[in-house]
N, C-alpha and C positions, 0 to 999 in steps of 0.2 A: 426531481428524481422519479424514476419509473415506479409504477404501482405494482407491477408484476415482475417476476424473475424466473428465468429458466433454471432448472435444477435437475439433478440426477437421482434416479431411483436406485435402490440397492442393487438392482440388476445391471446398473450402468447406463440405463436408457434415460434420455431427457424427458421430463414431464412438465406439464404446465401447472403452476400452483393454483390451488383453490382454497377456500376458507371453510372450516378449519383444516389445516394440513400441516406437514412438517417441513421445515426448511433448515438445512444445516449449512453453515458457511463459516469461513475462517478468515481472520485478519491477523497478519503478522505485523507487529509494530516494533520489531527489533531493528534498530538502525534505519532501515529504509522500508517503508510500507509496501506491500503488494498493492499496486494501484487498483487492479481489478477486484481484489478481495475487499479493499477499503470501500470502493464505490458500491459494490454489491451489498456489503454489510450495512452501510448507512442507508441505502435505499430500502432494504428489508426492514430495518428497525423503524424508519420513518413510516413505512407502510403499516407496521405493527402499532405504532404510536397513534395512528389515525383510527384504529379500531376501538369501538366502545368497550368491548370486553376481550382484551387480548388474552391469549393462552399460549405461553411459550416458556422456554428456559434458555438462559445464556450460559454457555460453558467457556471458561477462561483459564488458560494455563497461567498459574501464578508463580510457580517455581519449577526449575529444572536443574538437573545435575548430570554431568557427563554427556554422552552422545544421545540426543533425543531427536524425534522427527520434526518438532517445531519448538519455538522459543517462548519464553514468558510474554504474555500479551496477545498470543494467538487466541481467537475467539470462535465459538461455534454456537449458532442460534438454532434452537429446536422448537418446532411448532406442532404437532400431533401424530404423524404416522410413520416416521422414520425415513422419509426421503431426504436426499443429500445434495448439496451444492458445495463446490470447492472442498473436496474431501480432505480430512485431516491426515489419514493414513490409508484409508480403504481397508483396514484390517481389524484385528482384534481390539486394540485400544479404542478405536472409533465406535465399534459396536457396543462395547461396554459403557462408554461415556454416554452414548445415545440412550441406552437402557436406563441408566441412572438419571439422565435428564428427564425422561418420561415420568420417573418416580417423583422427581422434584416438582414437576408440573402438577401431579396429582395431590401431593402433600402440601405444596405451597411453602415448604421449608428449604432454605439454602443448605448446601452440603459442600464440604471440602473433601475431595477424594484423592488419596495418595496411591501412586503406583511405584512401589519400591520393594525392597527385600522383606519388609514386614507386612505389607498389604498389597493385594493385587499382583502377587508374585507370578501367577500363571499367565496373566496378561502381559506382564513385564517380560517374561521369557519369550513369549510369542512375538513380541515387538522386535526382538533381535537387534536392538540398537545399543544395548549396554548402558542406558541411562535411566534416570529416575525422574518422575514428574509429579506435580500436584495440580489438581484441577478444581477450580471453584465453579459450582453449578448453582445459578440463582434463578428463582422463578420470576417471570415477567407476566403478572396476572392483573395489573392495573396500569392505567395510562401514566400515572406518576413514575412507574418503574423505568420508563424510557424517556422521561423528560429531558435528559441530558443530550439526546441525539440531535435535536434541532440546533442547539448551541454549537455542537461540533460541526454539523453540516454548514452552518452559517460562516463560521470562522474559516473552514476549508474553502468554501466558495469565494471567500475574500483572499484566498491564497496566503493565509497566515498559518505558520507552524504553531502548534499548541502542545500543551501537556494535559494529561488527565491522570488523576489519582483515584483509585478505587479502594475504599476502606471496607474490608470484608471479614475481619475477625477482631474480637476484643478479649484479651487475656486468654488467647488460645481457643475461644469458642466462636464458631462461625455465626455471623449475623447477616441480616439483609444488607447487601452492599449499598454504600452511599458514595457519591462521586463529587469530585472537584475538578473544574476545567478552567484553565487559565492560559494566557499568552503574554507577549511583551507589553500589552496594554493593561494587564491586571487580571483579576478573577472575573470570569464570565459566567460561571455557574457554580453554586455551592450548596450541596445537599448534605455536607458533613455536619455543619452547624456547631462546630467546636473551634473557636477562634485560636486557641493554643495549638490544636492539632493542625489546623490549616497553616498557621505560621511555621510550624515545624516542617511540614511538607514543602512549603515554598522555599524555606531556607535550605533544605536538603537538595532540592532540585537545582537551586541556584549555585550551591557550592560544588556539586558533582557534575554539572553540565551534562545531564542525562541524555544519552544517545540510544541506550537499549533499555527495554522494560525490565524492571527489577522490583522485588518486594522488600520493604523495609519495615522495621518495628519502631513506632514512635509513641511517646506518652500522650494520653488524652485524659479528659475529665472522667471518662468511663473506664479507663484502664489502658494497658498497652495494646495499641492498635496495629494490626497487620495491614499494610497499604501497598497496593501495586501502583507504581508510578511509571508512566510511559510517555515518550515523545511521539507525536503524530504529525507527519509532514503532509502537505497537500499532494494530491496525485501529480505525477510527473507530467510535464507538458512538452510536446515536441512540435517544432516548427520546421516544416520541410519546404525548402525554396527551390522551385523548378518542377517541371512536369515531365521529366525524363521517365523512361521505363523503370529504372531503379527507384526513382522517387515514387512512382505509382505502386510499386511492389512493397515499399516501406510503409505505406499508409495503412493497409489492413493489418499488417503485423503490429504496428504501434497501437492500433485500436484493440487488438486482441490482448495486448499487454496492459490495457487499461489506461494508456497515456491519452491525455487530452491533445488531440492532433489538429494542426492547422496547416493547410497547404497555401503557399504564397506563390503567385506568378504575376508578372506585369501584363500578361495577355488575358483578358477576361474570358475569352472563348475557351481557353484550356481549363479554366476553373468550372466550366459547365459540361465537361466530358461525362458521358453516360457511365463510364466504368469506375467512377470515384465512389468510395465507400459511403454508405448512408450515414448521415449524422456528422459528416466531416465539416469542420470549420474551414472557410476559405477567406483569403484576403488578396485583393488585387492591389499590388503595390510595387512601385519601382524601388531601387535601392535608396533613393532619397526619401521615400515615403515609409520605409520599412518600420522604423522605430515608433512611428505614430500609428501604424496599422496593426501591430501585434503587441500584446503585453508580455514582457519577459521578466523573469525573476530567477532566484537562485535554484528553483526547482524546475528549470526549463533547459531544453537542449535545442540547438539549431543545426540543421544539416543543409548545406548549400550544394545543389546538384543540378544546375541549369544546363550543363553541357556547353555553355558559352563562356569562354575564359574571361572576357572582359566583364561580363555580367557577374560571374562568380566573384571576381576581385571587388567589384563595386558593392555587392551585397555583403561580403566579408568586411569590407572597410566600414560599412554602416554599423556593423556589430562590434566595432573596436572597443567600446566601453559598456557593452551589454553585460548585465549581472547574471550570466547564465552558468550552468554547470558544465556545459559541453558545447563546443563549436566544431563541426566537422565539414570537410569539403571532399567531394568525389573527384577522382582523377588519377591518371598515371603518374609515376614518379617524375617524368619529364614535365608534365603539365603542372604538377605541384611545385616543382622547382621554379617554374616561370611565375607562379603565384607568389612564392616567397620572395622573389626578386623585386616585387613591388615595394617601394619604401613605406607604404601605408601598412603593409601586412607583416613586414619582417620582424616586428616586435610583438605580434599577436601569438597567443598559444592556440593554434588550430590543429585539430587532428586530421592530418591530410598526408597520404590518402586515408580517408575515413574507413574504419572497419578493422576487425580482427583478421589475422592471417589464417584463413581456413581454406584457401584455394578457391575462393568463389569466382564464378564466371558469369552465371546468368543473373538477370535482375533480381530474382528471388533470393539467390545465394548472397548477392551483394547486400541486399536489404537485411538479411539475417546477420551478416558480418557486422554491419553498422549498428544494428540494434544491440547485438552482443557487446560491442565496444562501449556503447552508451551505458548499458547496465553495469559493466565492469567499472567504468569511471565513477558513476554515481555511488557505487558501493565500495569504492577504494580498492579495487582488485586489479590485477594485471592481465587477466584473461588467459592465464596459462592452464596447463593440464592439472586437474584435481589430484591425479596420482603423484604429482610433484609437490603438493602442498601439505606440509606437516601440521598446519594450523587447523582451525575450525573450518568445516566445509561451508556451513551456512552462516 
């Protein structure tokens, strides 16, 4: 993980961090994590964990009601002078939460702040979103306060989905948060230290198959505990096969989205092109070598775009049993029809022609349409107009 992070000052300009300074960033853990926010937050917390005397506060949305700008599980890390990365809203709630976070850093006491009709009403009105929210602000003033982050980073590096529970109140009184981290292999980190509470959390998570972060009340030896329970998925991984103009346009867009991106080509010369994004993973592989050359899982997508019909068919055939979230192929409807006529492909679910219908023509527009379709698929959406959606927007 990088030791430094770009961030935005309150005037909107990017600044370079220094110590001590302030960093604000947010992580949405509702259903599907923002890969960019997740990566940035982990990197910043690991950097903080390496400091001998950390000085920060972590703000977490624990409850929301109605229409709000972010969901429970969204986080904001604050370190000294108010500079921001990954803005929460850019407006009044953000400024107020930052001010309260600085007070928590000074006092060392956690605080639970509500923005509703009874408190923070002026801020709530200025938000203009019609919802209510509750924010936990915890001080991070000792190395032990961020012990959990190395466990999360390790599990995500292993591409393992995980759950995290944060106990933050007992009998209605805010306490220094304690965390529990676990996955399919069992508990990996336990700072709660209450076997009955841990068991209740695990049973609840198992019974409800948690997909969105939510706060629940459970019994513990110290009283009724408020616990935020959330699912955290590994950052999405994208494999782009082929070095066409549209493929090259998709690479920086995927990187900007925080996706772990790999370019595959059977020609090693094309993988050494000067215009490839910095930090890009590459794999020189024929269709027969593909499954050994790249690691694929349920949090991965593959787009085949070689502009060679026979190669496209061969690469798609190699992906027939791949455990991925999305497989797409570039091409005209006539070309796609020829692909589907292949006996190997006619039973596969391939998004072809790949991309949403936005009238794209240039390589950059095609890349945008493909990225949009991948996001829609992994979020279970159809990619239609928001104005035609009567349900939740986010």
